[in-house]
C-alpha positions, 0 to 999 in steps of 0.5 A: 323836281327833286333838285328844286326841292333840295335847292329850296331846302338849302336856302330855307336853312341858310335863311334860318341861319342868317336870322339866328345870327342877326337875332343873337348879334353874332353876324361877323364884322370885318376890320382893318387888320386882324379878325373879329368885330368892331363898328358899322365902319369897321371895314374902313382902313385906318392909314399907317402913320408916316412917323414911327415914334409910338409903339402901337404893337406894344399898346396892343399887347397892353390891351390884351394883358388887360382884357386877360384880367377879366372884368375890372370894375372900380375897387375890385381886386383885378382893378387894384392889381392893374393899378399896381401894374400901371404904377410900375409903368408910369415914370415917377408914379404914385397913387392918389387917394379917391373916395371909396378906396379907389386910387388914381395913378399919376406919373410925371415927365419933367419937361423944360418948363416944369410949371407948364403942365399938360395932363394926358389922362385915361380911366382904367376901370371898367363898367360893373357889369358881369362879363364886361371886358372893356377892351375899347372902353377902358383898356385902349386909353390906358394902353396908349397912356402907358405907351406914350409915357414910355415914348416921350423924351424929356429933352424935346418937351417944353411942358411937364407931362402929367400922366393920369390913370383915372379910377372910378370913371364909371358910376357904381353898379345900379346907378341910374343913367341920369345920375352918372355925373353925380356918382361917376367921374370919381377920379377925375374930380379929385385930380382936377382939384390938384391940377387946376393950374394945368395948361391943357388936358388930353383925354383918351377914351374910346381910341382903339376900335376898328374903323376909328373916326374921332370928330371933336367932342362938343365940350372940347376946346376948338383951339386945342382940337385944331392943334391935335388935327395939325399934329394928325396931318403931320403924322399922316392920319388926318382922316382919323380926326375929321373936321366935324363935331359930335355931341357933348359927352360927360367924361373925365375932361369935365372936371378940368374944364370946370376949373378953366383947363382947356381940354379935349376928349378923344372918343369915338362915341359911334361905337356899336359895343358901348357898354356891351359884352362885345367890347372885347379884343375882337373890336380892337385895331393895332392901326387905330391904337398906333394912329392915336398914339403917334398923333398925341405924341406929336402934339405934345412935342409941339405944345 
């Protein structure tokens, strides 16, 4: 009888611990290389690219450095410091003034056809929320952007590539959700006015999470998306970009679309830590960063 009482006590203790983990959102998650959290699909393996031109490990280091700076909301000291770092990394880089004292960072790699411009963009600010580190929502896109700028070879490029780190994508603190488009996307609204003649725009947003799957976002150009998927097949990571669609998303590609620029948004919006403080290093996968970086690099070589 005593052993039965002990067994019941152990089961009750384990059950209580499990309930506590669920209630506090601390259940462990398992990813595709490394430890820590991620999405509900985190256990799915991301294929390794068959081509090695993009530095996925360097992109992961960049995410770590950004997260180590702490929260980086637009206009904050940390965000301005990050903008300075990005300017030092991007080629021929300069700042572009954005209302409210914000700054886009613009770098350019000149291709064989200077007037044929392709924009590659990502926002570097984070949501203005205490403790929000934005490892995926902010840092992952910025990391891939800067590594792409290191990896492209001008002699192999037909178009001129403009690398654009947007400031002020997130709306200011206290903005109602239905006012996001009015008060958010601050940097991309400015940039689109000066780059409305671009041939294409590629946006990098939620691109570093474990179990990454990026269907076509519904505002994104089907023709341009087909070219992205073709590049993913050549690289060997087609599974990351399934032949499917997701709902339209208000993001930094919209100001370009409204000026007639064909655009695509690389965003895995099925992300369990969206605007939650669990968006930290534990959700990030080097394999995901590498798959997206190699795919976009291959696409740029063929545009």
